[in-house]
Phi, psi and omega in degrees: 000320181296323182292318176298318178298318179301312183291325176294318178293324176297316176301316177303316177297317180293323176296319179296317178298314177302312181299319181293315178298313180299317182295312182292325177298313179293319177297323178297315181294320179296316179296323179295329178299333179269341184264313183278157174289160184304316182289331176288321178291322177296322178295317178297316181295324177300314179298314180295322179295323179290326182284308187260350180093160184292344178289320184278316185225121176259142184292334183259043182298146170227169185300323182294318178294319178293326177295319175298319179293323176294320176297318177299320177299316178299321179292320175299317180299312179299318179296317179298319179295318177296325178294320180299322180264013172060050179260136181296322181299329180291322179295316179293318177299318179296322176299315181297313180298314181296320177299314179295324180293320179292316179297320179299312182295317179296319178299314180299318180297322181287316182297314182275354178056045178221164173233122181247145179305333179300322177297318178301320178296313178302312183294315184295315180295317180299314180292321179297313179294321180296319179296309186296316183285352175257002175297141181306318180295329178284318180300323177298326179299325181279346185263000000 
């Protein structure tokens, strides 16, 4: 039981790290939108889209889309904190966020008719976490 708690808390810490990086990247891009001229921000978005793929960064970003991504980051952060303190709601919240993230990535791949390695990472991590957090021994930790 202690080993399962350790791994769940480790997952919580990793989710918090991911959420923090994701949050600061999106806040950085939002702030640049107010500082840089339109053509400079488009050039930056193009560079980021080439680096991370269209699933992570779309060149035609607007504040509404970035705000949704910031909200998702905040939900990931909340879920990570909940996992560290072993709360069932955090496990369920993580499932919801991962499901939406996979649907989002799949939709982008279908709309743009491309497959990017970033999608494979999202899918693999999402399925791995879903599988692990649904193991009977892990579910018992939360009950």
